[in-house]
C-alpha positions as CSV (number, residue, x, y, z in Angstrom):
1,X,7.0,-14.0,22.8
2,X,5.1,-10.9,22.0
3,X,8.1,-9.0,20.8
4,X,9.0,-11.9,18.5
5,X,5.4,-11.7,16.9
6,X,5.8,-8.0,16.4
7,X,9.2,-8.3,15.1
8,X,8.0,-11.2,12.5
9,X,4.8,-9.1,11.3
10,X,7.2,-6.2,10.8
11,X,9.6,-8.3,8.7
12,X,6.4,-9.6,6.7
13,X,5.2,-6.0,6.1
14,X,8.5,-4.9,5.1
15,X,9.1,-7.9,2.6
16,X,5.5,-7.1,1.3
17,X,6.4,-3.5,0.8
18,X,9.6,-4.4,-1.0
19,X,7.4,-6.5,-3.5
20,X,6.9,-4.5,-6.8
21,X,4.2,-6.8,-7.9
22,X,1.7,-5.6,-5.4
23,X,-0.6,-2.9,-6.2
24,X,-1.5,-0.3,-3.8
25,X,-4.9,-1.9,-3.0
26,X,-3.2,-5.2,-2.3
27,X,-0.6,-3.6,-0.1
28,X,-3.6,-2.0,1.8
29,X,-5.2,-5.3,2.2
30,X,-2.0,-6.8,3.5
31,X,-1.5,-4.0,5.9
32,X,-5.2,-4.4,7.0
33,X,-4.6,-8.1,7.9
34,X,-1.1,-7.4,9.6
35,X,-2.8,-4.7,11.8
36,X,-5.6,-7.1,12.6
37,X,-3.3,-9.8,13.5
38,X,-1.0,-7.5,15.8
39,X,-4.2,-6.1,17.7
40,X,-5.4,-9.8,18.1
41,X,-2.1,-10.9,19.3
42,X,-2.1,-8.1,22.1
43,X,-5.6,-9.2,22.9
44,X,-4.4,-12.7,23.4
45,X,-1.4,-11.5,25.6
46,X,-4.0,-9.5,27.6
47,X,-6.0,-12.6,27.9
48,X,-3.0,-14.6,29.2
49,X,-2.8,-12.1,32.0
50,X,-6.3,-11.9,32.8
51,X,-7.3,-12.5,36.4
52,X,-10.5,-14.3,35.9
53,X,-11.5,-17.0,33.3
54,X,-14.4,-14.9,32.1
55,X,-12.3,-12.1,31.2
56,X,-9.6,-14.3,29.5
57,X,-12.5,-15.8,27.5
58,X,-13.8,-12.5,26.7
59,X,-10.5,-11.3,25.4
60,X,-9.8,-14.5,23.3
61,X,-13.2,-14.1,21.8
62,X,-12.4,-10.4,20.8
63,X,-9.3,-11.5,19.4
64,X,-10.8,-14.1,17.2
65,X,-13.3,-11.5,16.0
66,X,-10.6,-8.8,15.1
67,X,-8.9,-11.6,13.2
68,X,-12.0,-12.3,11.3
69,X,-12.9,-8.9,10.7
70,X,-9.5,-8.1,9.4
71,X,-9.6,-10.9,7.0
72,X,-12.9,-9.8,5.9
73,X,-11.8,-6.3,5.3
74,X,-8.6,-7.4,3.5
75,X,-10.6,-9.9,1.3
76,X,-13.2,-6.9,0.3
77,X,-10.2,-4.7,-0.5
78,X,-8.6,-7.4,-2.8
79,X,-12.1,-8.1,-4.4
80,X,-12.4,-4.4,-5.0
81,X,-8.9,-4.4,-6.7
82,X,-9.9,-7.5,-8.8
83,X,-13.3,-5.9,-10.0
84,X,-11.7,-2.5,-10.7
85,X,-9.0,-4.1,-12.8
86,X,-6.1,-2.9,-10.5
87,X,-4.8,-6.2,-9.6
88,X,-2.0,-8.4,-11.3
89,X,-4.7,-11.3,-10.8
90,X,-7.6,-9.6,-12.3
91,X,-9.5,-12.3,-14.0
92,X,-12.6,-10.5,-14.1
93,X,-11.3,-8.0,-17.0
94,X,-9.1,-10.6,-18.6
95,X,-5.8,-8.8,-17.6
96,X,-4.6,-11.6,-15.4
97,X,-0.8,-12.2,-15.2
98,X,-1.4,-16.0,-15.4
99,X,-3.4,-16.1,-18.7
């Protein structure tokens, strides 16, 4: 199952990289999320193999924290892109593609 997840994440990253509409900052945010997701998946895999209930819980909590921090960092990167006017969805400066 772990290889399947890694394959899916890699395919997602490749699809995002092929998209010409993403700015470098948006791509960076996507990569941050993908890396956090892979790390969290690995932690959950380790939790499944833990020898004690306490260790399993600790690893699962760590996985949740990694996901949350990855999402927050990616959101901050996207917000920075919006404020700087470097995003296709920049409603702050009026340069939004959906005017």
